LOMI-867223 format. One record per residue (C-alpha): residue number from 0; x, y, z. Coordinates in pm, whole numbers, padded with zeros to 5 digits. Example, Ala and Ser with C-alpha at 12.3 -4.5 7.8 and 13.67 -1.06 7.14 Angstrom:
LOMI-867223
+-----+--------+--------+--------+
!   n !     xx !     yy !     zz !
+-----+--------+--------+--------+
!   0 !  01230 ! -00450 !  00780 !
!   1 !  01367 ! -00106 !  00714 !
+-----+--------+--------+--------+
***
This chain:
LOMI-867223
+-----+--------+--------+--------+
!   n !     xx !     yy !     zz !
+-----+--------+--------+--------+
!   0 !  12747 !  16008 !  10076 !
!   1 !  12983 !  16274 !  10216 !
!   2 !  12714 !  16536 !  10152 !
!   3 !  12466 !  16321 !  10338 !
!   4 !  12692 !  16304 !  10643 !
!   5 !  12734 !  16682 !  10645 !
!   6 !  12356 !  16729 !  10628 !
!   7 !  12309 !  16507 !  10932 !
!   8 !  12566 !  16698 !  11135 !
!   9 !  12407 !  17030 !  11032 !
!  10 !  12073 !  16891 !  11144 !
!  11 !  12220 !  16828 !  11487 !
!  12 !  12335 !  17190 !  11526 !
!  13 !  12042 !  17352 !  11346 !
!  14 !  11906 !  17681 !  11461 !
!  15 !  11644 !  17682 !  11745 !
!  16 !  11285 !  17678 !  11628 !
!  17 !  11360 !  17531 !  11286 !
!  18 !  11074 !  17308 !  11172 !
!  19 !  10843 !  17405 !  11457 !
!  20 !  10600 !  17629 !  11264 !
!  21 !  10383 !  17352 !  11114 !
!  22 !  10399 !  17152 !  11437 !
!  23 !  10259 !  17455 !  11621 !
!  24 !  09975 !  17468 !  11368 !
!  25 !  09894 !  17104 !  11436 !
!  26 !  09907 !  17165 !  11812 !
!  27 !  09653 !  17444 !  11773 !
!  28 !  09430 !  17224 !  11559 !
!  29 !  09442 !  16950 !  11820 !
!  30 !  09357 !  17196 !  12098 !
!  31 !  09057 !  17321 !  11900 !
!  32 !  08925 !  16992 !  11762 !
!  33 !  09018 !  16700 !  11987 !
!  34 !  08691 !  16556 !  12128 !
!  35 !  08855 !  16425 !  12445 !
!  36 !  08984 !  16775 !  12527 !
!  37 !  08644 !  16925 !  12451 !
!  38 !  08487 !  16671 !  12688 !
!  39 !  08719 !  16775 !  12973 !
!  40 !  08638 !  17141 !  12918 !
!  41 !  08264 !  17069 !  12910 !
!  42 !  08310 !  16879 !  13236 !
!  43 !  08476 !  17187 !  13385 !
!  44 !  08199 !  17416 !  13263 !
!  45 !  07943 !  17182 !  13419 !
!  46 !  08131 !  17188 !  13749 !
!  47 !  08126 !  17568 !  13740 !
!  48 !  07748 !  17562 !  13724 !
!  49 !  07735 !  17372 !  14052 !
!  50 !  07867 !  17675 !  14240 !
!  51 !  07550 !  17888 !  14221 !
!  52 !  07347 !  17576 !  14297 !
!  53 !  07543 !  17506 !  14613 !
!  54 !  07518 !  17867 !  14733 !
!  55 !  07142 !  17894 !  14681 !
!  56 !  06874 !  17867 !  14946 !
!  57 !  06610 !  17599 !  14937 !
!  58 !  06298 !  17696 !  14746 !
!  59 !  06039 !  17881 !  14956 !
!  60 !  05721 !  17693 !  15038 !
!  61 !  05378 !  17832 !  14952 !
!  62 !  05055 !  17665 !  15056 !
!  63 !  04686 !  17739 !  15022 !
!  64 !  04399 !  17597 !  15221 !
!  65 !  04024 !  17642 !  15184 !
!  66 !  03787 !  17572 !  15473 !
!  67 !  03505 !  17355 !  15343 !
!  68 !  03334 !  17409 !  15674 !
!  69 !  03429 !  17760 !  15785 !
!  70 !  03586 !  17779 !  16128 !
!  71 !  03401 !  18030 !  16338 !
!  72 !  03610 !  18283 !  16527 !
!  73 !  03525 !  18590 !  16730 !
!  74 !  03574 !  18819 !  16431 !
!  75 !  03408 !  18593 !  16176 !
!  76 !  03436 !  18259 !  15996 !
!  77 !  03774 !  18163 !  15840 !
!  78 !  03732 !  18105 !  15466 !
!  79 !  04085 !  18037 !  15333 !
!  80 !  04448 !  18045 !  15438 !
!  81 !  04767 !  18133 !  15249 !
!  82 !  05113 !  18040 !  15386 !
!  83 !  05460 !  18135 !  15267 !
!  84 !  05777 !  18015 !  15441 !
!  85 !  06154 !  18002 !  15384 !
!  86 !  06413 !  17788 !  15562 !
!  87 !  06765 !  17918 !  15624 !
!  88 !  07059 !  17689 !  15704 !
!  89 !  07298 !  17766 !  15988 !
!  90 !  07513 !  18078 !  15951 !
!  91 !  07794 !  18036 !  15698 !
!  92 !  07670 !  17703 !  15560 !
!  93 !  07583 !  17838 !  15216 !
!  94 !  07921 !  18006 !  15175 !
!  95 !  08106 !  17689 !  15267 !
!  96 !  07892 !  17484 !  15029 !
!  97 !  07989 !  17728 !  14757 !
!  98 !  08354 !  17696 !  14855 !
!  99 !  08332 !  17317 !  14819 !
! 100 !  08177 !  17350 !  14473 !
! 101 !  08437 !  17609 !  14369 !
! 102 !  08726 !  17386 !  14478 !
! 103 !  08578 !  17090 !  14291 !
! 104 !  08533 !  17306 !  13982 !
! 105 !  08896 !  17415 !  14009 !
! 106 !  08997 !  17050 !  14039 !
! 107 !  08796 !  16978 !  13725 !
! 108 !  08986 !  17258 !  13551 !
! 109 !  09318 !  17093 !  13638 !
! 110 !  09191 !  16779 !  13466 !
! 111 !  09129 !  16987 !  13155 !
! 112 !  09478 !  17140 !  13181 !
! 113 !  09634 !  16794 !  13217 !
! 114 !  09439 !  16664 !  12917 !
! 115 !  09555 !  16963 !  12711 !
! 116 !  09921 !  16918 !  12799 !
! 117 !  09905 !  16542 !  12751 !
! 118 !  09744 !  16595 !  12409 !
! 119 !  10025 !  16834 !  12320 !
! 120 !  10281 !  16571 !  12413 !
! 121 !  10100 !  16303 !  12210 !
! 122 !  10087 !  16528 !  11901 !
! 123 !  10460 !  16599 !  11930 !
! 124 !  10545 !  16231 !  11979 !
! 125 !  10350 !  16122 !  11670 !
! 126 !  10494 !  16410 !  11469 !
! 127 !  10847 !  16309 !  11565 !
! 128 !  10774 !  15947 !  11476 !
! 129 !  10659 !  16058 !  11131 !
! 130 !  10968 !  16276 !  11095 !
! 131 !  11194 !  15978 !  11176 !
! 132 !  11008 !  15755 !  10931 !
! 133 !  11046 !  16007 !  10648 !
! 134 !  11415 !  16040 !  10728 !
! 135 !  11457 !  15662 !  10718 !
! 136 !  11276 !  15650 !  10383 !
! 137 !  11515 !  15911 !  10243 !
! 138 !  11808 !  15717 !  10386 !
! 139 !  11697 !  15388 !  10227 !
! 140 !  11628 !  15557 !  09892 !
! 141 !  11980 !  15700 !  09894 !
! 142 !  12113 !  15360 !  09999 !
! 143 !  11932 !  15206 !  09703 !
! 144 !  12094 !  15453 !  09461 !
! 145 !  12437 !  15376 !  09605 !
! 146 !  12378 !  15001 !  09572 !
! 147 !  12285 !  15049 !  09206 !
! 148 !  12614 !  15229 !  09158 !
! 149 !  12792 !  14938 !  09325 !
! 150 !  12606 !  14696 !  09100 !
! 151 !  12731 !  14879 !  08791 !
! 152 !  13081 !  14874 !  08936 !
! 153 !  13060 !  14499 !  09006 !
! 154 !  12923 !  14422 !  08659 !
! 155 !  13197 !  14629 !  08497 !
! 156 !  13463 !  14442 !  08690 !
! 157 !  13302 !  14109 !  08605 !
! 158 !  13279 !  14193 !  08233 !
! 159 !  13652 !  14260 !  08231 !
! 160 !  13721 !  13938 !  08421 !
! 161 !  13852 !  14139 !  08716 !
! 162 !  13555 !  14061 !  08940 !
! 163 !  13320 !  13776 !  09032 !
! 164 !  12957 !  13718 !  08934 !
! 165 !  12877 !  13647 !  09302 !
! 166 !  12952 !  14011 !  09377 !
! 167 !  12678 !  14117 !  09134 !
! 168 !  12429 !  13877 !  09293 !
! 169 !  12525 !  13994 !  09639 !
! 170 !  12456 !  14359 !  09563 !
! 171 !  12125 !  14267 !  09392 !
! 172 !  12025 !  14079 !  09706 !
! 173 !  12098 !  14389 !  09915 !
! 174 !  11880 !  14595 !  09680 !
! 175 !  11585 !  14361 !  09731 !
! 176 !  11619 !  14394 !  10107 !
! 177 !  11625 !  14772 !  10082 !
! 178 !  11314 !  14772 !  09859 !
! 179 !  11131 !  14564 !  10117 !
! 180 !  11233 !  14806 !  10393 !
! 181 !  11106 !  15096 !  10184 !
! 182 !  10767 !  14933 !  10137 !
! 183 !  10738 !  14870 !  10510 !
! 184 !  10837 !  15227 !  10595 !
! 185 !  10585 !  15372 !  10350 !
! 186 !  10309 !  15159 !  10501 !
! 187 !  10415 !  15287 !  10843 !
! 188 !  10375 !  15644 !  10719 !
! 189 !  10018 !  15566 !  10614 !
! 190 !  09929 !  15421 !  10953 !
! 191 !  10098 !  15702 !  11147 !
! 192 !  09924 !  15969 !  10937 !
! 193 !  09582 !  15815 !  10999 !
! 194 !  09651 !  15806 !  11369 !
! 195 !  09780 !  16165 !  11363 !
! 196 !  09473 !  16304 !  11188 !
! 197 !  09247 !  16120 !  11431 !
! 198 !  09443 !  16273 !  11718 !
! 199 !  09387 !  16628 !  11591 !
! 200 !  09034 !  16527 !  11482 !
! 201 !  09081 !  16648 !  11126 !
! 202 !  09004 !  16495 !  10791 !
! 203 !  09314 !  16348 !  10625 !
! 204 !  09481 !  16597 !  10393 !
! 205 !  09558 !  16479 !  10041 !
! 206 !  09911 !  16605 !  10097 !
! 207 !  09935 !  16404 !  10419 !
! 208 !  10098 !  16536 !  10731 !
! 209 !  10342 !  16811 !  10644 !
! 210 !  10660 !  16725 !  10828 !
! 211 !  10957 !  16960 !  10842 !
! 212 !  11274 !  16839 !  10678 !
! 213 !  11479 !  16950 !  10979 !
! 214 !  11380 !  16972 !  11345 !
! 215 !  11628 !  17142 !  11571 !
! 216 !  11706 !  17005 !  11911 !
! 217 !  11596 !  17239 !  12190 !
! 218 !  11867 !  17476 !  12306 !
! 219 !  12002 !  17301 !  12612 !
! 220 !  11842 !  17041 !  12833 !
! 221 !  11509 !  17132 !  12993 !
! 222 !  11547 !  17329 !  13316 !
! 223 !  11330 !  17191 !  13592 !
! 224 !  11316 !  17126 !  13964 !
! 225 !  11152 !  16819 !  14109 !
! 226 !  10973 !  17043 !  14357 !
! 227 !  10781 !  17182 !  14061 !
! 228 !  10599 !  16849 !  14034 !
! 229 !  10388 !  16961 !  14330 !
! 230 !  10216 !  17202 !  14088 !
! 231 !  10159 !  16945 !  13815 !
! 232 !  09788 !  16935 !  13721 !
! 233 !  09751 !  16576 !  13840 !
! 234 !  09900 !  16658 !  14181 !
! 235 !  09707 !  16985 !  14203 !
! 236 !  09388 !  16793 !  14134 !
! 237 !  09423 !  16587 !  14450 !
! 238 !  09532 !  16894 !  14649 !
! 239 !  09209 !  17068 !  14554 !
! 240 !  09003 !  16758 !  14623 !
! 241 !  09161 !  16736 !  14967 !
! 242 !  09077 !  17103 !  15031 !
! 243 !  08720 !  17038 !  14914 !
! 244 !  08696 !  16742 !  15155 !
! 245 !  08813 !  16970 !  15438 !
! 246 !  08540 !  17219 !  15353 !
! 247 !  08290 !  16935 !  15320 !
! 248 !  08371 !  16833 !  15675 !
! 249 !  08279 !  17182 !  15796 !
! 250 !  07958 !  17171 !  15594 !
! 251 !  07872 !  16832 !  15747 !
! 252 !  07932 !  16971 !  16094 !
! 253 !  07704 !  17269 !  16034 !
! 254 !  07439 !  17047 !  15883 !
! 255 !  07396 !  16913 !  16234 !
! 256 !  07301 !  17260 !  16359 !
! 257 !  06938 !  17381 !  16356 !
! 258 !  06793 !  17545 !  16047 !
! 259 !  06577 !  17852 !  16101 !
! 260 !  06261 !  17923 !  15911 !
! 261 !  06057 !  18239 !  15866 !
! 262 !  05715 !  18270 !  15714 !
! 263 !  05379 !  18437 !  15711 !
! 264 !  05019 !  18315 !  15722 !
! 265 !  04735 !  18516 !  15575 !
! 266 !  04380 !  18410 !  15669 !
! 267 !  04072 !  18535 !  15488 !
! 268 !  03789 !  18590 !  15739 !
! 269 !  03420 !  18643 !  15658 !
! 270 !  03196 !  18892 !  15839 !
! 271 !  02963 !  18789 !  16115 !
! 272 !  02602 !  18868 !  16037 !
! 273 !  02466 !  18804 !  16385 !
! 274 !  02634 !  19097 !  16550 !
! 275 !  02829 !  19417 !  16490 !
! 276 !  03174 !  19447 !  16650 !
! 277 !  03515 !  19604 !  16592 !
! 278 !  03735 !  19420 !  16336 !
! 279 !  03436 !  19220 !  16214 !
! 280 !  03550 !  19021 !  15907 !
! 281 !  03904 !  19156 !  15925 !
! 282 !  04160 !  18925 !  15760 !
! 283 !  04442 !  18788 !  15977 !
! 284 !  04811 !  18837 !  15906 !
! 285 !  05033 !  18614 !  16121 !
! 286 !  05418 !  18603 !  16107 !
! 287 !  05562 !  18256 !  16167 !
! 288 !  05901 !  18125 !  16282 !
! 289 !  06022 !  17765 !  16274 !
! 290 !  06335 !  17582 !  16375 !
! 291 !  06450 !  17235 !  16279 !
! 292 !  06561 !  17003 !  16556 !
! 293 !  06849 !  16780 !  16428 !
! 294 !  06808 !  16502 !  16686 !
! 295 !  06915 !  16211 !  16462 !
! 296 !  07285 !  16262 !  16519 !
! 297 !  07420 !  15944 !  16360 !
! 298 !  07381 !  16066 !  16003 !
! 299 !  07558 !  16395 !  16081 !
! 300 !  07846 !  16221 !  16256 !
! 301 !  07873 !  15975 !  15967 !
! 302 !  07886 !  16263 !  15716 !
! 303 !  08170 !  16425 !  15912 !
! 304 !  08361 !  16095 !  15924 !
! 305 !  08305 !  16041 !  15552 !
! 306 !  08455 !  16382 !  15472 !
! 307 !  08750 !  16312 !  15704 !
! 308 !  08819 !  15980 !  15529 !
! 309 !  08804 !  16153 !  15189 !
! 310 !  09046 !  16415 !  15316 !
! 311 !  09286 !  16138 !  15414 !
! 312 !  09226 !  15954 !  15085 !
! 313 !  09317 !  16255 !  14873 !
! 314 !  09627 !  16320 !  15082 !
! 315 !  09749 !  15967 !  15001 !
! 316 !  09643 !  16007 !  14636 !
! 317 !  09846 !  16327 !  14618 !
! 318 !  10159 !  16160 !  14759 !
! 319 !  10119 !  15861 !  14531 !
! 320 !  10075 !  16078 !  14221 !
! 321 !  10379 !  16287 !  14315 !
! 322 !  10589 !  15969 !  14355 !
! 323 !  10463 !  15833 !  14023 !
! 324 !  10545 !  16153 !  13836 !
! 325 !  10888 !  16173 !  13999 !
! 326 !  10968 !  15819 !  13890 !
! 327 !  10850 !  15892 !  13535 !
! 328 !  11060 !  16208 !  13531 !
! 329 !  11373 !  16025 !  13650 !
! 330 !  11331 !  15767 !  13375 !
! 331 !  11255 !  16029 !  13108 !
! 332 !  11564 !  16231 !  13201 !
! 333 !  11781 !  15918 !  13194 !
! 334 !  11645 !  15811 !  12855 !
! 335 !  11686 !  16162 !  12712 !
! 336 !  12048 !  16180 !  12827 !
! 337 !  12109 !  15830 !  12691 !
! 338 !  11968 !  15936 !  12354 !
! 339 !  12199 !  16237 !  12352 !
! 340 !  12499 !  16017 !  12425 !
! 341 !  12396 !  15778 !  12146 !
! 342 !  12365 !  16067 !  11900 !
! 343 !  12721 !  16178 !  11979 !
! 344 !  12847 !  15821 !  11945 !
! 345 !  12668 !  15766 !  11611 !
! 346 !  12811 !  16092 !  11475 !
! 347 !  13163 !  15971 !  11548 !
! 348 !  13090 !  15626 !  11407 !
! 349 !  12940 !  15771 !  11088 !
! 350 !  13246 !  15985 !  11029 !
! 351 !  13482 !  15690 !  11078 !
! 352 !  13264 !  15458 !  10865 !
! 353 !  13254 !  15715 !  10584 !
! 354 !  13630 !  15745 !  10575 !
! 355 !  13663 !  15365 !  10592 !
! 356 !  13420 !  15327 !  10301 !
! 357 !  13613 !  15569 !  10082 !
! 358 !  13940 !  15383 !  10151 !
! 359 !  13773 !  15044 !  10090 !
! 360 !  13637 !  15157 !  09752 !
! 361 !  13983 !  15285 !  09658 !
! 362 !  14142 !  14953 !  09760 !
! 363 !  13883 !  14761 !  09559 !
! 364 !  13953 !  14955 !  09241 !
! 365 !  14322 !  14876 !  09294 !
! 366 !  14252 !  14505 !  09353 !
! 367 !  14350 !  14531 !  09716 !
! 368 !  14009 !  14457 !  09869 !
! 369 !  13712 !  14220 !  09819 !
! 370 !  13381 !  14365 !  09696 !
! 371 !  13193 !  14212 !  09990 !
! 372 !  13399 !  14434 !  10217 !
! 373 !  13252 !  14742 !  10048 !
! 374 !  12899 !  14619 !  10107 !
! 375 !  12976 !  14536 !  10467 !
! 376 !  13115 !  14884 !  10541 !
! 377 !  12831 !  15047 !  10348 !
! 378 !  12567 !  14865 !  10552 !
! 379 !  12747 !  14949 !  10874 !
! 380 !  12732 !  15316 !  10776 !
! 381 !  12359 !  15290 !  10703 !
! 382 !  12310 !  15117 !  11037 !
! 383 !  12482 !  15404 !  11219 !
! 384 !  12266 !  15657 !  11035 !
! 385 !  11948 !  15469 !  11128 !
! 386 !  12062 !  15466 !  11488 !
! 387 !  12131 !  15839 !  11477 !
! 388 !  11779 !  15922 !  11356 !
! 389 !  11627 !  15691 !  11615 !
! 390 !  11829 !  15851 !  11896 !
! 391 !  11741 !  16198 !  11764 !
! 392 !  11371 !  16110 !  11770 !
! 393 !  11399 !  15958 !  12116 !
! 394 !  11561 !  16277 !  12247 !
! 395 !  11279 !  16491 !  12106 !
! 396 !  11012 !  16258 !  12244 !
! 397 !  11165 !  16245 !  12592 !
! 398 !  11205 !  16622 !  12591 !
! 399 !  10833 !  16654 !  12516 !
! 400 !  10753 !  16408 !  12797 !
! 401 !  10968 !  16606 !  13043 !
! 402 !  10787 !  16924 !  12941 !
! 403 !  10459 !  16753 !  13022 !
! 404 !  10581 !  16611 !  13353 !
! 405 !  10724 !  16944 !  13474 !
! 406 !  10430 !  17157 !  13360 !
! 407 !  10295 !  17381 !  13637 !
! 408 !  09926 !  17457 !  13668 !
! 409 !  09873 !  17829 !  13601 !
! 410 !  09729 !  18054 !  13870 !
! 411 !  09417 !  18262 !  13823 !
! 412 !  09177 !  17992 !  13711 !
! 413 !  08857 !  18119 !  13546 !
! 414 !  08634 !  18082 !  13853 !
! 415 !  08523 !  18443 !  13895 !
! 416 !  08252 !  18429 !  13633 !
! 417 !  07999 !  18301 !  13884 !
+-----+--------+--------+--------+
***
């Protein structure tokens, strides 16, 4: 038992990075295989393809007409007509439409980034839960071995008429309880492993999830500033949507300006047979210009108002998300610090309980203490050890949550490909 206590304390001061190698492998597997993350990236790629669509002109219009009854003109009868025309929106409209699409694509990218970081947090949390469960299994197995030793001690004392039979029954009852706890913990491992493999979208390994025996606490508490939450992907998403709404308002305003069209008509003309004259039968080439007249102003005004309301909506969404993340961060920091305080308390309690247990066993062998007192102190020690592992896991989980909450969206998003 003394060796077990030393191992726990060493675990608490283990070297940075210990036990992280396999976890990093699982994080990479999740990033490559998770279907939800793939969906977010496909959504981003789709949004990227909207940029060239938004910046493109309308398709040109080509028409052909054939005169069933030729129209007589001075230079001859018109046989057929070809027309080609192209409409151009108001100056700068296409660029601003492209800017809107680019901002929305960038917003879609922040959704992918958030999904990636959230997935990383989920993988870490489940990994730490498995680590705690394996530690508790080892703790209960060691507890079971100690109880068997106590049972032999109680039987020896009873056989020499120095102890009571009730002490033997009491320790056997404790063993049954520990066996039940072990079965429950092993079932929990099975459930957690299934969930973990689904999370990384991988077939279950026959060896199960490989969990490190020791996981070091990060060196120092996470360094962060609450102002950094303004660059969290979820906040950045609404910032970009607000900027896109601002650009959309400009696009809506310019949609109310005239569009200009340019085109050309080509008319095939037959020759006149009744007379000879210059340009007889010469085909006609006629440049054309058109302009749209946006007289129905209500729809343009409504589009501008719609964009303005969306701009206001995303501003409120941004503030609300920032407040939500700040509240989550405050709670995560509090819970992480509480877990750290509990770990320190449990370390002290385990040390005291260990010394008390050794003295109690010595008193029992000298007929100065009841056997039930040994069991009571032993179970108190196990309780402290369980609490230590739980607090250790909680610290790791809250650290991972804080890393997610304080993550800053990287600059230089891949938007230059188009």
